[in-house]
N, C-alpha and C positions, 0 to 999 in steps of 0.2 A: 503494499500499500504505499501511496505518497504521501508526504507529510502534508497537514492540513495548512492553508495558507489563510491569513486573516480576513483577506478579501473573499473567501469562500463563505463568509456570515451573512444572514439579513437577519433584520430586526422586527420583532413584534413586542407589542407593550400594551398596558392598561392604564398608563398615567399614574402608577403605584410602582411598578417595577417593570423589567424587559427581559426577553428572552432572546438567544441568538439561535437561529437555524442554519445548519449548513446546506451545502449543495447536495449533500446524500439523503436529506430528510431527517438529521438527528439536531434534535434541539439538544444541543451541549453547554448551555448555560443559562440558568434561571436562578434568581435569589428570591426568597418569599418569606415574608410578604412584601417587602420594600426594596428598593435598589440596592440598599447598603446591608440588607439581611445575608444571612449565611446562606450559600448556595446549595440548592437542592440538586441541581444537576451542575457537575464542574468538569465534566469530560474535556472542555476546552483547555483545562489547565493540567490534563493527566491523559487519561484514556477513559473507555467507556465504563471501568470500574469505578470511576468517581462519579458516575451518575449522567445519565442521558436518556433520551426518548426518541428512537428511530421508528418511523413509519415510511416504508419504501418497498420495492419490488423485490421479492427473494433473489438474493445473488447481490443486491445493493447496487453499488455504483452511482457515480455522478449523474444528478438529473439532466435532462437533455434542454430544458430551458425553466426560467422561472421569472416572475414578475410581480409587482405589486397591481393591485387592482387600482384603476385610476383615481388618484387623490385620496387614497386610504392607506391605513397600514395593514391591509390584508394580504397575507403573501400566497401566492399560487406557485406551485412547484410542479412540473410535469415530466414523466419518463416515457419515452417510446421504446418498447422491448419488441423481442421477436414475436410476443405472442399478442400484443396490443398495446393501448396507450392508456396512461392512468393521470390523473391530477390529484395532489394533496393540497387542500387549502389550510392554511394556519393563520390563527389569530387570537387574541386576547381582548375579550370583551371589555370597554371601558369600566373600572371597578365600579360596582353599586354596593354590593354587601360582601361579595366572596370573591376571591382570585379564582379566575377561570383560565384555562388553556385547552383551546378547542383544535381538534385536526378531524377534516373530514375528506375521505378518500371517495374518489368518483371515478367510476369507469368510462373512458372516451370512446375506445374501440376494442375488439376483441375480447379475451378475458386474460387477466394478469394475476399471476399469484403474488400476494402480498406478505408481508411479514411487519410484525410489530415487537420492539423489545423496550421494555420500561425497567429503568434501573435507576431507583430512587436512593440517593444517598444524601443525608442531611448533614448539615455542618460541614460543607465544602468536601464533600466524598468520605466523611470521616465515619458517619453513623448509618448503619443499616437498619431500616425500620421494621417492625413487626407488621406482617401482611396477612389479612384475612379476606377470603374471598366470598362473594354472593353472586346470585343471579345477575345481576348487572354490571358486576366488575369487581374491584378490589377496595379494602380500605387499609393504609399504611399508616403505622404511628410511631413515634419517637419522640419523648421529652415533650417539647412545646408544638411540635408540628405534627399535623395530620393533614392526609391527602386522600380525597376519593378519585377513582377513575371509574367513569362509566364506560361501558363499551357495548357496541352493536354486535359483536362476535365474542365468543367464549375466551376468556382468558385463564392462563395456567402458569404455575410457578415451576422455574427451573434453574438451578444453580444461583439463588437468592435474585432472580431476575424473573420479571413477568412478561410473558411472550403470547403470541398467536400467529396462527397463519391462516390465510382465507383468500378465495377467489372473488374478484372484482370484474363482472361483465360491463359492456356498455350500457350505461344508465343505472348502474348501481350505486348506491350510496351507502358507505359505511363510517359512523361518526365515533369519535372518541371526546371526552370531556374529562380533563383533570382539574380537580378542585382542591385549594389549600384552605384550611381554616384550623384556628388554635385547637388543641387538643383536648383542651378542658370544656369546650363549648359544644353543643349539639351541632350535628351535620347539618349544613345548609340544604335548602330545597333544591332539588334536580335542575339543571339548567337544560334549556332545550338548545340543542345546538343550531338549529335552523333559525330559531327565533333571535338567538345571540348573533348570527351572522347578518341577518338583516339590520339589527339594532345598530350593529358595529359599524357596518358600511354606511349607515345613515349618519351617524355621529360624525363619521370622517369627511363625508362628501359636504355636509353642511359646513363644518369647520373649515375645509378648504374654500368654500364658496364666500367666505369672508376675504379672500385674500385680494390684494390690489395688485398682484404681480403679473407683469405683462412683458412681451417682447421675445426675442429669439432665444432665451434661457429659461423660459418660464418654468418647463418640466423640472430642469435641475433645481431651480430656486425653490418651487413649492415641495420637491421631495425633500429639500434641506430642512424648510420649514416644519413639514410633517414629522422628520426626524426629530427636530428640537422639542416639537410640543410631546413627542413619545419621551422625551429625556425629562419632562417635567412631573414632578411629584405634586399631584393635583392638590392634595390636603393644605399644603403650604406656599405653592407657586415656586418653589425652589427649584433650578434647573442644574440636573448633575451634569460633570464635564463628560463623562461617559458611563454606561452601563456597566462597566468591566474593571477588572483588576488585572495586573501583571502581564498584559499583553505587551511583549520586549520591544524596547526601542531598536536593540540589536539582538538578531537571533542568536540564541546561546548566551546572551549577555545578563548584565545585573541590572540594567536600567528598566526596572518593572516596577510600576507604581499604581496604587489603588485611585482609580479617578471616579468613584461613586460618591462624591461631594461637591457642594457648590462653592466655586471660586469668586471671589470679590472682584478679581480682575476682569471677569466676563461682564460686568454690570453696563458699561457704557455701550459696550460692542452689543450686547443681547438687546437691550432698551432700543437702540437707534435701528437694528434690524426689525425687530417686532414691530416697532411705531411705522416705520415707513412700509412695511408690508400690509399694514392695516389691522394687525392684532393687537389691540389696545388693551383689552381685559387681560390677554397674558402679558402684557408690559406693566400694566398696574398691579397684577399679581406679584411679578417678579420685584417690582420696587418695594412691595408691602412686605415680603421677604426680607428684603436688603434691609429694611430700615430696622425691621425686628431683630435680626440678626447681630446687627451692629450696635443696638441699643445697649447704654451702660457706659463704664469708663473707657473713654477713648483710648487710654494707654494698654486695653486689654483687646484691641482690634485685633482680629486674625485675619490671615489671607484666604482661608477656606473655612465652611462651616459645615456641619451636617444638614441633611435634608430639612429638619424642623429647627435649625439654627444651634445646633449642639456645637460647643466648641471642643471639646476633649476628643481627639481623634488618635489615639494610641497606636503605633505602628508596630506589627509583630508579622512573623513569618510562618507558614504554613509548611512545614518540612516534610510532611507526607505526599505532596503534590510535586510532581517534578516538572511543573511548568509547561507553558506553550512552546514547542519546539525544543523542549530539554533548558528552557531559559529560567534560571533559579536566581534568587529566592523568589516564591510567590509571596506577595505582600498584602496584609489587609490593615486598614488604617492609614495615615501619612503622617509622618513625623514633619514635615514640610510647614505642617498648621502651626508650628510653634515659632517659625522663623519671623524676622523683621523684613518686611518689603515695603519701603516707603512708598513706591508706587501705588499700593492699593490706597492710599487716601486720595489720591488724585483721581483714581478710577471711580472710587464712591461718589466724590463729590461732582465729578463730571457727569456720571449717571443720573444724580439727584438733581443737578440743575437742569438736565435734559427734559426728565418728567416735569420739573416746576413749569417748564415754557412750553409744554405739550399737553399734559393730563392733569397739571395742577398738584399742589401740594400743601402742607398744613404749616402753620407757626410752628408746632412741635418740631416739625422735622428741620426747620431752619434752624431753631435752637440747637438741635443735635449736630447739624453741620457746622455751626459756629464752634461747639465743642471740639470737634474733630480737627477744624483748623487751628483752634488754639494749640492744641497738642502737636500738630504738626510744625507749627512756628518753633516750637522748643528741640525739635529733632530733625529737621529736614538737612541739617548740615552732619548728621551722622553717616557712617557707612552701612550698608544693609546687604541681604543676599540678592537684592534682584528680582527682575520680573520672573526669570529662568529657575527660580529656588534652588540657587548652587549651593552645594554643601561644603564649598571650600571658604576660604576667608572672606570676611565682609570687605566691600569696595564701595568706593563711590561711583555707582554706575551712573553713567548720563540719562539713561531712560527715567532712572528714579527720581531724579532732580528735575526731568523735563515735566514727569506727572506732579512733583511738588509744585511748580510754577502752574501747571493746569488748575490745582486746587485753590489757590488763590487767585487765579485769573477767574475762574467760574464764579467764587464767592464775591468778588467786587463786582462781577457783572449782574448776578443776582441781587445784591443789595440794592444797586442804582435802580434796575430795570422794574423791580418790584416794590421798592421803597421799605426795604427790610433793613432792621438795624444791626449795625457791626462797625467796627473801626476801621472804616475804608481806607483812609489815609495810612494808617499802620500796615494794613495788607498791601498796598500799593507799594510801599517801600520794601517790604519783604520780597514781593514779586519782582521788583527791579534787581534786588539783590541776587536772587536765584538766578534771573536770567544773566547778570554780569558774570556770575560763578560759572555758569554753562559754558558761555561763550568764551571765557577764559581758559577753562580746564577740560572741557568736553570736546573740544574743536581743535583738529589739527589743520593749522592754517598752511603748513607745508605741503600737504596733500589734499587739501580743499576736501576733508571728510570729517564728519563726527565720529568719535571713538567709543568703545563698549565701555570705558571706566576711566576715571581720570588718572593720568599717568602711564595709561596702557596705549598701545598701538593697535590693539585688537578691534575688529568689527562686530557688530552686532545687530541683527535684522531689527531689533526694537527701534533703531535708528530711524528707519523708515516712516515712524510714527508722528517724527516731528511736524511735519506739515499737517497731517491728520487731525493732531489736537490743538492747532493753532499756533504753536510756537514760532514758526517761520512760514512764510508764504511758501506755497508748493514750486513756485519757480525761482525761489531764492537760489543764488549760486552755491550756496554751501548745501543746501538740500540737493540740488543737481549732482553736485561733486559726490554726496554720500551715496546717491543711488549708482553713480558710476563705480565707486569703490566697492560697492557692495555686489553689483554684477559681476566685477573682474575678480573679487577676491573672497566671495561667500556663498558661491554657488557652485552646483553640479548638476551637470546636463541642464542647465538653464533654472533650476530649481534651486531656492533659498534657503541655506542652512540657519539655524538659531545663531550659532556661533561656532567656532572651531573647538570641540572640547579638550583636545591635546593643548591647546596653547591658551585656554581661559582659566585652567585650574579650578574647575567645578566640582573638585571633591570625590570624583567617580572615576572608575576605570572605564576601558572601553570607548566605543564610539556610538554615533545615532546616524539616522538617515535626514534626509532634507524635510525640513518642518513645513508641511502643505499650508497652514496659517501664514507663515510668512512670505510664500509666494503669492498669497492674495494680497499681502501688505504691499508686494512690490508692484502689483497691478493698479492698487490704489495710488501709489506713489507715482507711476507712469501717466495715469490719468491725469493727475494734477499737474505734472510736469508738460502736458499737452502732447503726449506721445501715446496717442490714442491706439493707433494701429498695433504697436507693439504691446500695449497693455490688453487689447483684445486676444492677440496671438497667444500671450502666455495664460490668459484666462481660458482659452479653450483647451489648452494643453493640460493645465491642471485639471480640467474636467475629465479627462482621458484618465486621469489616476483613480476615478470612482471605480467601485465594483459594478457588476452586472446590473445591481438593483439601484444604484446611485448613491452609495455610501461612503464616506471618507474615514479613514483612520486619523490618526495624529500625525504620522509621518510616512513618507516614501522612500524605498531602497532603490536608487537608481541604477545600483549594479545587478540586483537580482529582479527587478523590475517587480516589486512587491510591496504592499501596505506594511506599516509598522506600528506598534504601539496600540493603546487601547480605541476601541472602535464600536459605535459610530462616535466621532469626537465632536463634541458641541462647538470646541473653538473653530474648527475646521468648517462645519457647515454656517456657523454665525458669518465667519468671513467670506464664505461663498456669496451668501444673500448679499452682504454689503457690497462686495467688490461688483456683483451683477447689476445693482442698483447704481453704483458710480458710472458703469459703463452707459447704461440706460439715460442718466442724466449728463452725461458728456462731461462731468467736471465731479471733482472730489472735494466736496465740502469738509468741513470740521464735523467734531463730535458735538457741536452745541445745539444740533437741530436735526429734524428728520432730515433724510437725503431728498434733495428737491427732484423727484421723478415728476413726469408729465400726469398731473392729476385727472386730467380729462381721459387720457389713455388708461390709467388706473381704474377709474370709474367704470369704463367700458369693460375692462377685464372682469371686474366683479359681477357686472350685469350678465355676461356671458356665463 
């Protein structure tokens, strides 16, 4: 068997958690009942013995084709065999009371011998449940977890697995429904698979109908927006960076992290993308999550939080899992949550400024913003770990200083525009001091480029954000010089690296691929510089990195031509949306407002 590839997986979810389904019809990753719960299927990070659920023709093999139903999160996978053609439809109904995973097998032609193998392993493949059988299926229990599986065909036990074989002829339908519930509660009422399919399709098509997306990249952008909605934890509005942990940034390497949390740095990017696309309710929910999460002592601000705003995310390794493609360690939790990253203050205040100017905000939120800025006033001159969560020595990262400037700039603008209280003159003096500091220490005049950190000659992709946040104009010679320097010294095969790990002392061993997000940043920078054709060409190239159902991971390996890192990655998809809007607008505005797309065209798109 060939090793699985990250791009082999598609996503389904219920706005509380998500599952990854492989091209061979196996659900290899599912955490229940939440994104950040322990996995009940963890074959993604080991093998079938760590938990999976496969439904496929006997003999297995990769599917012939798969797709999402238009504007939904309903996955259809088809096989063409010597005996006939069959389709498996996978989805998770938007959570009402219980967590359901529904799989429907349909015969399309001939008669196909099918098989299912269910391997439930709670606690990341560590716990084998106690299974009992009934006429309709099975019940599995271990500790706090209980699962019911209802089946249209008889199920039997074999070697601590639940299996079945059955024939599907043209026109036949065989359904399976797996339901998770707390083991101390009564089992929920059965879910009708056909009714669940209809309601799930209705939910997603109605949600997609709200979109203002139009233009040549409409399908790619809408698929990204659906993916981002699927990464949203409905009860709180928090958006996880990815539904997975420990998918490697380097095959066989140790750069494996848990991304099932909410990063503050996503704030402005997420809000601008959602607001421009017409998803005001989602933007408001994300804003409200953000305000709740950061409430309290500004000195305790974290770079990331749990789905519900939880602050402590202790990191540990799961040594019984061998990792995806033998990449260890497998980590849960994230120690970077305790780092000092000064750019976060700027990201938060930038995002809150955007929501105040678009969907409104309260006086209480302004008071919180002032408290955050007061704290930053005392700390902006400190070294930090930087945007990329480097585990090496703290430094004066240029991007961190730029985002400190953004924090003061947005607060000055907000106070003036909305007549809000604050020491504006003092803020202006600090903003000017930060600007002088950046231009004196973060810019290399001899090379006409900004640099990663003060005293360093290294480049960093985050420098491409300088015009996007309004620190300098997009056609400023220093911005243009930085674009050229990054194109010449920080790319592989035309795609942009975050930085060069070997030269940047990030405290880790090994290397990594090109960072998909950073290539979108280059698209934005090129649009701003008036190099529209070049930007369009790069955008089209990045789109080819998506898998067959339109999903992007965190990174791309240009040598092996494969995705790397956790997937699907919210950062990558938000960046895709924003870059597409910049190309539509023909300009790259700043993060201060919605991207200025043609509202007439957007309204026509919504009407369609």
